[in-house]
Each structure stands twice: as C-alpha cells, then as structure tokens.
N, C-alpha and C positions, 0 to 999 in steps of 0.2 A: 065783748060789747064794744061797738064802734061809737066814736064821738065825732060830732060834726061841728065845724067852725062856722061862725056867722058868715053869711054870703052876702056880698054886695049886690045891689040891684043890677040886673043885666048880665050877671055872671052865674055860672053853675056852681052849686054847692060842692065843696071838696070833701070827699070822704077820706078820712085819715087812714082808713083800713085798706084803701085800694093800693094796688101795686104801683111802683114807680113807672113802669112801662105804660100802664094805662093812663097815668097822669100826664106823661109826656105826649102820648098820642092825642089826648084831648086838647092840650095846649096848642099843638101843631094845627089841629083842625080849626080852633078858634082864630089863630093867626091867619089862616087861609081865608076864612070867612070875612074877617075884617079887611083884608087886602082887596077882596072882590067888591065889597061895598065901597071902599075908597076909590077904586078904579072907576066904578060906575058913576059915582058922584062927580069925579073930576071930568069924565067924558061928557056928561050932560052940561057942565059949566062951560067947557070950551066950545062945543059945537053949537050951543044955543038952540034956537028953534030949528026944526027939521026942514031940510031943503037949502040951508045956507052953506056955501063953499068956504072951506078953511084955507087961508093963505099964510105960509110961515113968514116970519119977519126976518130982517137981515141979521139981527143978532142970533136968531135961532139957526140960520144957515151957517153963520160963522162958528157958532158953538158946535154944530154937527161936524163941520170940516176940521175944526181943531181937535175934536174928539177922535175922528178917523185918523188924523195925522199922528196923534199921540198913540193911538192903538197900533198903527203900522210900525212906528218907531219902536214901540215896546216889543212887538213881535219880532222885528229885525234884530234888536239887541238880544232878545231871548234866544234866537237861533244862531247868531254869529259868534257870540261868546263861547257857547259849548263847542262850536266847530273849531274855533281857534284853539281852544284848550285841547281838543282831541288831536289836532294837527301837531301841536307842540309835544304832546305825549308820544305820538308816532315818531317824530323826528328824534326825540330823546332816546327812544328805544332803538331806532336805527343806528344812532351814534354810538350807543353803548354796545350794540352788536358788532359794529365795525371795529370799535376799540378792543373788543374781545378777540377778533381774528388776528393772526400773525401779520405783522406789518413788514413787507418785503420791498426792496428797491428793485425796480424793473427798468428795462430799456427795450426799445423797439429796434430790432435788428435791421440792417440795411446792407447794401452791396458795397464791396470794396471799389477802389478807383479803377478805371479802365487801364490806367498805366501800371504795368507790373514793375515795381521798384525792386531792383536787384543790384546792390552795390557790394562788391567783393574786393578783398586785397589781391594785389598782383605784384609780380617781380619783373622788373624791366631788365632786358638783356639785349646785347648787341645783335643786329641782324645777322652779321657774320663775324666770327672771331677765330683767329688762327694763331697757333704758336709757331714761331720762326726758330727752327733748329739748324745747327751747323751741318753742312754736307761735306765738309773737308776738315781734315785734321791740321791743326796749326795754332798760331797765336793771333790774337786780335791786333791787327796793325793800326787800324783807324776805326773810330766810331763816329758816324755821321747823323745819328738821331737819338733822341732821348724821350722819356715819357711825356705825354701831352702833345708831341709834335704831330701835326697833320701831314700825312705822306700820300703820294700818288703811286699808282700801280707801276712797278719797275724802278722806283726811286731807290738808290743805294742807301742801305742802313749801316753797313759796317764792311770792313775789308780784312780778310784773314791772310796772314803770311804763312805760306805752305811750301817751304823749299823742297821737301821730299817729293812733292808732286812734280816739281820741275825736273828733278832727277829721273823720276819714273817716266816722265814724258820723253826725255832725251833717250832713255833706254828703249822705250817703245818705238821711237822713230828709228833708232839703230836696228832694232829687230825687223822693222819694215824694210829697211834698205837691204838687210841680209836676205830676207825672203825674196826681194826683187832680184838680187844677184843670183840666188839659187834658181829662180825661174829662168833667168837668162841662160844659165848653164844648162838647165834641162832642155831649153829650146835648142841650144847648140848641139847637145847630144842627140836630140831628135833629128836635127838636120843631117848629122853624120850617119845616124842609123838609117835614114831614108836612102842616103847615097849607097851605103853598103848593101841595103836591100835591093837596090836597082842592079848593082853589080852581081849579086848572088842570083838574081832572077835571070839575067842574061847568060851567065855561066851555066846555070841549070838547064836552060833551054838548049844551049849549044850541045852540051853533053847528052842531052836526051835525043837529039837528032843523030849524033854520032853513034850512040848505042843502038839506035834503030837500024843503022846501016851495018852494024857489026864491026865498026872501026875500033871502038873501045869496049872494055868489059862492062858488064852490068854493075859490078861492084863499084867501080869508079863513078858510074852514073848515079847510083843510089847515094853515094857520099855527097855529091854536089846538090842533089835534090834535098838532102837533109840540111845542108848548110843554108839553102834558100829559106826553108821553113823556119829554121832557128833565127835567121836574121829578121824575118817577118814578125816573129814573136817579140824580138827585142824592140822593134819599132813601136809595137803596141804598148809595151811596158814604158817606153819613153813618153808616149802620149799620156799615159796615166800619171807619170811623174810630173809632167807639165801641169796637169789639172790639180795635183796635190800642192804644187808650189803656188799656184794661183789661190788656192784655198788658204794657204799660209799667209799669203799677202793680204787677203781679205781679213783674216783674224788680226794681223798686225795693224792694219788700218783701223779696225774697230777699236783695238786697244788704244791707239793714238787718239781716236775721237773721244773715247771714254775719258781719257786723262785730260783732254782739252776741255771737256764738259765739266770735269771736276775742278779744273783750274778756273772756269767761269764762276763756280760756286764760292770761290774765294771772296767775291763781292756779293754780300747778302743784300737781296732786294725785297721791296714790299710786294706782296702778292696782289693787293687790291688797294683802292683808295680807302683810307681810314685814319685812325688815331692810334699812336703807340701808347698802349696802356701798361706795358711792362718792359723794363730794360734790365737784363740779368747779368750782363758782363761789362767789362771795361777794357781799356787798352792794356795789352800784355797778358790777358787771361788766356789760358790754354783751353782749347775747345776740341771735342771729339765728334766725329761725324755721326749724326743720328742720335746723340745722347745729350748734348749741351743745348739748353734752351737759351736763345739769345734775346729775342724780343717776343712780344705779343701784340698783335695789331687787331683792332676792332673796327667794324664798319657801323657807324652810328647815324648815318643819314636817315635810315628807317630803323626803328627799334621793334623788338618783339617783347610783348608783355604776356606772361603766362599766368592764367587764373585757374583755380580749381573750383568748379561749380558743384554744389551739393546735388545729390541724386534727385531731390524734390524739385529742383529748378533746371535739371539737365534738358528737359524737353523745350524749355523756353529760349534756349540759345541755338542759333542757326548760323551757318556760314554766310558772310556778307552783312550781318547785322552791325549797325553802328554802335560804337562804344565811346564813352567819354572818360578821360583820365584826369585825375588831379593828384598832385604831390604836395606834401607838407611844406617843402622848401619854396614852392611857388603857389601861394594860396590864392592869388587873384587870376590864375591862368587855368584854362581848360584845354586839353588836347584831345582832338577828335581822331579816332581810328576806326578800324573795322575788324570783325572776326575773320581771320584768314583761314583757320581750320580748327577742327576739334579732334580729339582722340577717337571718337565714336566708340568708346569703351570706358566703363567705370573702373577705377582702381579698386580691386577687391578689398584692400586693407582699409581704405578711407571712404569708399563709396562716393567718390567724386569724379567729375569729368574734367580732363585737362583741356583748356581752351587757349588758343594762341590769338592774341590781338596785335595787329601791326599798326604802328603809329608813326606817321611822318615826323621827322625831326630836322627840318632844314636849317634852323638856327642853332642847333646843338644845345638847346635849353635842357633837354632831358639827358640824363647820363645813365649808362648801363650800371646796373646794380641798385637803382633807386627802388623804393617801396611806394607803390601807387594804389589809389582807390579807383577801381574800374566800375563805371556805371553801365550796366547792361540792361537798362530798363527798356520795356517794349509795351506795345498796346495789345491788350487782350480782348478777345471777342466774347468768351464765356466768363463773365466777371463773377467771382464767388462771393458768398456772404462773409461779412467781417464781424466778429464778436470779440468782446474783451476776454483776456485770458482768465480772469477770475470768475467767469461764468461757467467754466468747465467743471464737470463732476466726473471723477474717475472711480468707477466701481467694478465689481466682478463681471458685470454684464457688458462692460465696455466704457467708452467715452460718451457722456450724456450732458444734456443741459435741461434745466427746469423750465419747461414751457408753460406759460399761463394761458389757460383757455378763456374764452369770452365770459364764462360763468365764474371766473376767478378761482378755478381749481387748477391744481398742478398736474402736469403730465411729463414724465421723464422721457425725453426724446433722445434716441440714439443718433449720433452724428458721425460724419466722416471728416477728419481734420486734414487740411491742406498745408499751406506754408505757415510757419511759425515766425511771427515778428517779435516775440518776447512778450509785450504787453497785450498784443492782439493776435488773433488766429483767423485764418481763412477756413471757412466751412464749405466743403464741396458737395455735401449731401446731408439731408436730414432736416434742413430748415428752409423756410420760404421768406422772401422779403416782406417785412411788416409783422412778423411773429414777435411776440413779447416774451422775453426770458428774464429770469431772476439773476441778479448779481449776488455773489457770495451767499448761495442758498443755505449751506450748512445743513443742520438737522431738520430744517423745515422742508427740505426737498424729499417729499414722500408722495407717492402716486395718489391722486384724488383729494389731497388736502386742500381746503379752501383757505385763501389768504386775502389780505388787504394790500393790493399792489399800489405802490407809490412811485411815480416816475422819478428818475434820477435828478432831473432839474429841480423838482419841488423839494426833494430832500436837501439839495444844496442850498436852496433859498431859506429853508427853515433853519439850517445849520448856521447861516449867516445872521 
C-alpha cells in the first residue's frame, strides 16, 4: 500500500512508492520548465513593446569585455601550465637518460704542424784528423809544438836525432862513387876492346886475301878469322858491362835519395792547418819508424757532426738540408750547418741512418768530441693527423681508436701510426680531420655502444 504526502499548491504530488530514478527525472523536468518561464518573463521585460531597438549600456559592454578577458586568460593559463609541466617532465626524462649513458671524455682530432720537428743527438768530430808517426829511428832532439797549439801545413813539430841514418847515407854515397868508378873502368875496357876489334878485323881481311891467292894456308886464315869473331863478341860483352854498371849507379843514386828523404823525416812537420790535440813524446824519447805516435793534429775550421736517424724519419732527411746545432756548454748560441751526405743504407742492428752534418766553425767555439742536439726540422706537404697517446687501443685486430659517430655510438676504427712523440702520435691513415675520438676509453670501447660524449675542455672546467 502506497502513502502520499501532502502536496503544496502548484506542485505534483510525490508518490513514496516511486523509484528514485523517476523522482529525479521529474525534478529535472520541473527545473527546465521553470527556467523557460523565467527566460520568457525576463525577455518581455527587457524588450518592452514590439518594434523598439535595444542598445546595450557602457557598463554592459565593459562587463562583456571583462568577461571575455577573464575567459581568455583562464583558457591561456589552463593550456600553458600543462604544457610547461609536460616540457619539464620531458627534460627530466632526457636528463635521466643522459645520466644513465656512460660519460666519456672526447676530443676532435686535428692535423699536426706543417713543420716536421726532428731533434736528435749528434757527435761532433774534426773535419780531418791525422796521427803523426815517426818515419825515422832515433831520439827526439827537439819538440816545437804541444797540445792546443795551432799549426800551419809544413810547420815543424819535432826534430829526431838519427846518427845511423847519417852513416847509412855516407855508405850509400861511397857505393855510388864505387859504381861510378866501375862504370869508368867498363868504358875503358870497352874502348880497348873496340881497338882490338879493329886490329883483328884488318888482320882477318888481309889473311883472307892472301889465302885466296894461295900465298898462305887455309889453316892460318881460319885462325885469324876466328880471332876477329872472338874479339867482336868481347866488345859486345863490354857494352853489356857498361849498361850493368850504369844500372848499378842508378840503384846507388836511388839509395842515396832514399836516405836523404829519410833524413828529411828527422824534422816532423804538420800535414795541414789545424790544432795539435795530442802530444805523445818528449825530448830524449826513443822513436821507431812507423810505430811511435808522436802527435795528433785535427782540422776544426769545419766540423763533422754524425747523427743516427731512426728508420721512421729516414725519408725526411736529404742532402743539402739545413740543420741547426746547439750544445749544452753554449746555451745561447745556435750553429747552422747542412747535411753533407747520408749513408743511403740503414744499419741492420739499430735500423738507423747515419747522417753527416758539416758545420762551419771559424771562431773555434765548437770542439771535436762535443755532444750536440741537431735540429733537422723541415716543412711537410702531407701533414698527418695528431692524436694523444692515451687514445690508442691495442687489441688483437691491431691498433685502434674509439671513434664517436654523430648518433653518439662508438665505432672501433683501425689506424696506421706514424711518428711517435711520446705523449702524442701521428696517424697516417684511418682518421679524418674533425673526427671525434674517446680518450682513455677502457672497457667502454665496444662497437655500437651509445655514450654521452663530453669535450675535454668542459671536463677540465667542471674539475676546477
């Protein structure tokens, strides 16, 4: 059984037994009806009689503009705030993603200097150096030079007392006189033989005519003919004896000249202009020809400097190339020379090229035996890439570097190494100028791994 509540005038009775949905639907319809009636009443009040035009007031226009402004501002705020929040979220996610990637220090490779720096140690030696040995046996009679003396070519250095040579020279001269006397005797015998030959010839002719007439016997004629032939042979022998004596005289004269030359060696002379770098004897010392070292003379107007160039730099050195020398004892001076010659062959034990640099030394500031630094720098046309030494990765497949691609992934690039400067290396193949490589890659260096590259300058600033 349903119960009904009292209903106010103008309203519908409410049935307690109806469903909630029906009650709500009825209330909504009542509200709609009331709104329509209210709108109709307000419209009639505002417009008044039919045919009158409505004009809004200033306050109405201001209110409308204010409402539109508030509406636009609200719409802008409602759209900008979510956009800002979304952007912050995206940046936070990107930052977190970057922080999650391995952070590596990178550099952009560049080319080396056009000047090829090549400084190597060298040994300075005299241009010409000769040991002076004794050429005569005897004792040092006088010494006229000592170490450090500058000498001229032909200047006497010492005098040797050699009495035995004097006796040998007198004997040789006596032998020459004896040979001359023997020649004179041979010539006299030759003259006598020619006279005997003439007499034998006349006699033989006379007996030959007599024998043809039958005046003398043939036996006697044959005897005189044989004597003539024997005398002719004797004359020829005397001619040979004269030639032999002349040869003996020539030998004796040569022996005398030899001894005179040896006597001239008693005075030891400088072979060229230079400096005496060694004096090995003093007055009274016994010297033997060809065995005793007396002096050593060096020519230091121009010096030779020998440098051993490594195989990797051998092609950079050429004849005529300028070179600059510095020595530790003269720190503020530089000496200019040139490459005179090279060995054109590498030493198989050291794989180095021997280079000779000639350096003018007019004031004698450089001394033979000095240790010098030789600068053989030159200008290169094909300048190689220069990378730090700690960027290299040595693995089973060869020498590599970790190259960072534009998408921040790693590529292990094989390279060809040129000259090694210790902390830096020249790369002659495998890299291009402007490539980005990783320093101290370590375990991060794997093909295709994505990384977060940080330039070296930024890492240093952050460290400071």
